[in-house]
BAPA-772114 format. One record per residue (C-alpha): residue number from 1; residue in one letter; chain; x, y negated, z. Coordinates in steps of 0.25 Angstrom, whole numbers. Layout:
<recs>
REC  num  residu  chaine     xx     yy     zz
REC  NUM       A       A      X      Y      Z
...
</recs>
This chain:
<recs>
REC  num  residu  chaine     xx     yy     zz
REC    1       M       A    492   -344   -345
REC    2       S       A    495   -340   -360
REC    3       T       A    510   -338   -363
REC    4       R       A    508   -340   -378
REC    5       R       A    517   -352   -382
REC    6       M       A    517   -362   -392
REC    7       P       A    531   -367   -396
REC    8       L       A    527   -379   -403
REC    9       A       A    523   -393   -397
REC   10       M       A    509   -397   -398
REC   11       R       A    504   -410   -402
REC   12       A       A    491   -419   -402
REC   13       A       A    486   -432   -400
REC   14       F       A    476   -437   -389
REC   15       Q       A    467   -448   -396
REC   16       D       A    461   -450   -382
REC   17       L       A    466   -446   -369
REC   18       F       A    459   -449   -354
REC   19       L       A    465   -446   -342
REC   20       V       A    455   -446   -330
REC   21       T       A    465   -445   -317
REC   22       Y       A    460   -440   -304
REC   23       A       A    469   -441   -291
REC   24       V       A    468   -429   -283
REC   25       A       A    474   -424   -270
REC   26       P       A    487   -417   -272
REC   27       D       A    484   -405   -264
REC   28       V       A    471   -403   -271
REC   29       L       A    478   -404   -285
REC   30       G       A    489   -395   -280
REC   31       R       A    478   -383   -278
REC   32       L       A    475   -383   -294
REC   33       L       A    491   -382   -297
REC   34       P       A    499   -370   -297
REC   35       P       A    511   -370   -287
REC   36       A       A    522   -374   -296
REC   37       I       A    514   -387   -300
REC   38       H       A    513   -399   -291
REC   39       P       A    503   -410   -290
REC   40       W       A    509   -423   -293
REC   41       V       A    507   -432   -282
REC   42       H       A    507   -448   -283
REC   43       G       A    502   -457   -271
REC   44       G       A    496   -444   -265
REC   45       R       A    488   -440   -276
REC   46       S       A    489   -431   -288
REC   47       Y       A    482   -432   -301
REC   48       I       A    473   -425   -310
REC   49       S       A    469   -431   -324
REC   50       I       A    458   -426   -333
REC   51       V       A    465   -429   -347
REC   52       V       A    454   -429   -359
REC   53       G       A    459   -431   -373
REC   54       N       A    456   -428   -388
REC   55       L       A    467   -423   -395
REC   56       R       A    470   -423   -409
REC   57       G       A    479   -414   -418
REC   58       M       A    483   -404   -407
REC   59       A       A    493   -395   -415
REC   60       P       A    508   -389   -413
REC   61       R       A    517   -402   -416
REC   62       P       A    521   -399   -430
REC   63       I       A    506   -398   -436
REC   64       P       A    501   -412   -440
REC   65       E       A    490   -417   -431
REC   66       T       A    480   -416   -443
REC   67       F       A    479   -401   -441
REC   68       G       A    480   -402   -426
REC   69       T       A    466   -400   -416
REC   70       N       A    459   -411   -411
REC   71       Y       A    451   -408   -397
REC   72       Y       A    447   -413   -383
REC   73       Q       A    454   -408   -371
REC   74       I       A    453   -412   -356
REC   75       V       A    463   -407   -346
REC   76       Y       A    464   -409   -331
REC   77       R       A    478   -412   -328
REC   78       A       A    485   -413   -315
REC   79       V       A    497   -422   -313
REC   80       V       A    508   -412   -308
REC   81       A       A    523   -409   -305
REC   82       I       A    532   -397   -306
REC   83       R       A    544   -397   -297
REC   84       P       A    556   -389   -302
REC   85       R       A    566   -382   -292
REC   86       E       A    577   -391   -301
REC   87       G       A    573   -404   -306
REC   88       P       A    563   -416   -304
REC   89       E       A    548   -414   -302
REC   90       R       A    541   -414   -315
REC   91       R       A    528   -421   -317
REC   92       G       A    517   -416   -327
REC   93       V       A    502   -411   -328
REC   94       Y       A    495   -398   -325
REC   95       F       A    482   -394   -332
REC   96       L       A    471   -390   -322
REC   97       R       A    460   -389   -333
REC   98       S       A    460   -391   -348
REC   99       D       A    448   -392   -358
REC  100       A       A    448   -393   -374
REC  101       N       A    435   -395   -382
REC  102       D       A    442   -386   -393
REC  103       P       A    440   -371   -391
REC  104       V       A    452   -368   -401
REC  105       M       A    461   -377   -393
REC  106       S       A    457   -370   -380
REC  107       F       A    460   -357   -386
REC  108       F       A    474   -360   -390
REC  109       G       A    476   -368   -377
REC  110       N       A    474   -356   -368
REC  111       R       A    483   -347   -376
REC  112       L       A    495   -356   -378
REC  113       T       A    503   -360   -367
REC  114       E       A    507   -373   -372
REC  115       F       A    492   -377   -371
REC  116       R       A    488   -369   -359
REC  117       F       A    491   -378   -347
REC  118       H       A    477   -375   -343
REC  119       Y       A    466   -365   -347
REC  120       F       A    458   -374   -358
REC  121       H       A    444   -374   -357
REC  122       T       A    434   -378   -368
REC  123       G       A    424   -389   -367
REC  124       A       A    417   -401   -373
REC  125       I       A    426   -414   -371
REC  126       G       A    420   -427   -376
REC  127       M       A    427   -442   -376
REC  128       F       A    418   -454   -381
REC  129       R       A    423   -468   -381
REC  130       R       A    413   -480   -383
REC  131       N       A    420   -494   -381
REC  132       D       A    428   -493   -369
REC  133       R       A    420   -482   -362
REC  134       V       A    426   -467   -363
REC  135       L       A    417   -456   -359
REC  136       V       A    424   -441   -358
REC  137       S       A    416   -429   -356
REC  138       V       A    419   -414   -355
REC  139       E       A    410   -402   -354
REC  140       S       A    418   -390   -350
REC  141       K       A    413   -376   -351
REC  142       D       A    415   -373   -336
REC  143       G       A    411   -386   -331
REC  144       G       A    424   -388   -324
REC  145       G       A    430   -398   -334
REC  146       D       A    418   -407   -336
REC  147       L       A    420   -421   -337
REC  148       V       A    413   -435   -339
REC  149       V       A    421   -447   -339
REC  150       C       A    416   -461   -343
REC  151       M       A    428   -472   -343
REC  152       A       A    430   -486   -347
REC  153       N       A    443   -490   -355
REC  154       Q       A    449   -502   -348
REC  155       G       A    462   -503   -358
REC  156       A       A    476   -501   -357
REC  157       A       A    480   -495   -343
REC  158       E       A    491   -506   -341
REC  159       D       A    481   -516   -340
REC  160       H       A    474   -511   -327
REC  161       L       A    478   -506   -313
REC  162       P       A    483   -491   -312
REC  163       A       A    474   -482   -306
REC  164       A       A    473   -480   -291
REC  165       G       A    486   -475   -285
REC  166       F       A    496   -480   -296
REC  167       A       A    506   -491   -295
REC  168       S       A    504   -495   -309
REC  169       V       A    497   -490   -322
REC  170       G       A    512   -485   -326
REC  171       D       A    513   -477   -313
REC  172       E       A    498   -471   -317
REC  173       K       A    502   -468   -331
REC  174       E       A    515   -461   -325
REC  175       I       A    508   -452   -316
REC  176       L       A    496   -448   -323
REC  177       V       A    500   -450   -339
REC  178       E       A    515   -448   -341
REC  179       L       A    515   -434   -339
REC  180       F       A    522   -425   -349
REC  181       N       A    522   -411   -344
REC  182       A       A    510   -401   -342
REC  183       Y       A    513   -389   -333
REC  184       A       A    506   -376   -333
REC  185       H       A    509   -364   -323
REC  186       D       A    509   -350   -328
REC  187       T       A    507   -340   -317
REC  188       D       A    509   -328   -325
REC  189       N       A    523   -332   -330
REC  190       G       A    527   -339   -318
REC  191       C       A    529   -353   -324
REC  192       V       A    525   -368   -327
REC  193       Y       A    524   -373   -341
REC  194       D       A    528   -386   -345
REC  195       L       A    522   -393   -356
REC  196       E       A    529   -406   -360
REC  197       V       A    521   -416   -367
REC  198       E       A    525   -428   -377
REC  199       R       A    516   -439   -380
REC  200       G       A    515   -453   -388
REC  201       E       A    513   -466   -383
REC  202       W       A    499   -469   -376
REC  203       E       A    493   -481   -371
REC  204       I       A    484   -479   -359
REC  205       E       A    471   -485   -355
REC  206       R       A    464   -486   -341
REC  207       L       A    450   -481   -341
REC  208       A       A    439   -483   -330
REC  209       A       A    429   -472   -325
REC  210       V       A    415   -476   -328
REC  211       D       A    410   -462   -323
REC  212       H       A    416   -448   -322
REC  213       F       A    414   -434   -318
REC  214       S       A    424   -422   -319
REC  215       A       A    420   -408   -315
REC  216       F       A    434   -405   -312
REC  217       F       A    435   -415   -301
REC  218       E       A    422   -410   -295
REC  219       E       A    427   -397   -292
REC  220       E       A    436   -391   -281
REC  221       P       A    447   -395   -277
REC  222       F       A    443   -409   -280
REC  223       T       A    434   -419   -273
REC  224       E       A    431   -433   -272
REC  225       A       A    441   -433   -261
REC  226       N       A    453   -427   -269
REC  227       A       A    450   -431   -283
REC  228       E       A    449   -446   -287
REC  229       L       A    448   -451   -301
REC  230       M       A    458   -462   -303
REC  231       S       A    464   -464   -317
REC  232       L       A    458   -465   -331
REC  233       L       A    467   -467   -343
REC  234       A       A    465   -466   -358
REC  235       I       A    475   -463   -368
REC  236       E       A    474   -464   -385
REC  237       N       A    481   -458   -396
REC  238       C       A    493   -451   -389
REC  239       E       A    501   -440   -396
REC  240       Y       A    505   -428   -387
REC  241       V       A    515   -417   -389
REC  242       W       A    515   -404   -380
REC  243       K       A    528   -397   -380
REC  244       P       A    530   -382   -379
REC  245       M       A    529   -377   -364
REC  246       K       A    540   -375   -356
REC  247       R       A    541   -364   -345
REC  248       I       A    546   -367   -330
REC  249       D       A    547   -355   -321
REC  250       V       A    539   -358   -308
REC  251       T       A    551   -353   -300
REC  252       D       A    558   -366   -305
REC  253       L       A    547   -374   -300
REC  254       L       A    544   -378   -285
REC  255       E       A    529   -374   -281
REC  256       R       A    520   -382   -271
REC  257       K       A    520   -377   -257
</recs>
């Protein structure tokens, strides 16, 4: 991982954001995580969300949105936790893969620690809407991030039942959406970076899958037996701020056995 630091917070607005979440076996997810990062387990299952969005005005916080960069990004983020030797467990996300459709953003993302939760690939990302139908497509250079999802917007999530395995929509949002820390593991420097996120208010809409394909979940270690599509949510026009990363030595964290 790059150790170049950006001391300023970064800001952007998500015009559209889609979360396509799979329930996966905790032991399978554990194979993809460094020892200091633990799968978050809820009801015997862990979760990976494919998060696709178009970002508006990405720039250091003091710079006006007008001068920022607009681009599309897709990330595969696992719901995880770190376990300090002193203090409570802390939930967050860990990026398993990241793709952007802007080569400039990929270039800087791979050189600045604040962006580099995971290596940025560069590929074609499209998001299309007609009436209540949404189509998201991704064509990645290596094929591993290829995605096609057709969804039907069903309106406010609170007007519908929660996804399977959750007691309420509030429970689903807390587990899958209310996540304000992204963790990255730096083997060379023996640490975990903690990137805290602030965000504005958002309204969540429920989506239903019409058809879907994800190359990520067609490859090992995933199979139909250990990975299941289970939640689709949409968010519009939400402000985000990414704060400068903080370093945590791995010696201060409990590792998985």
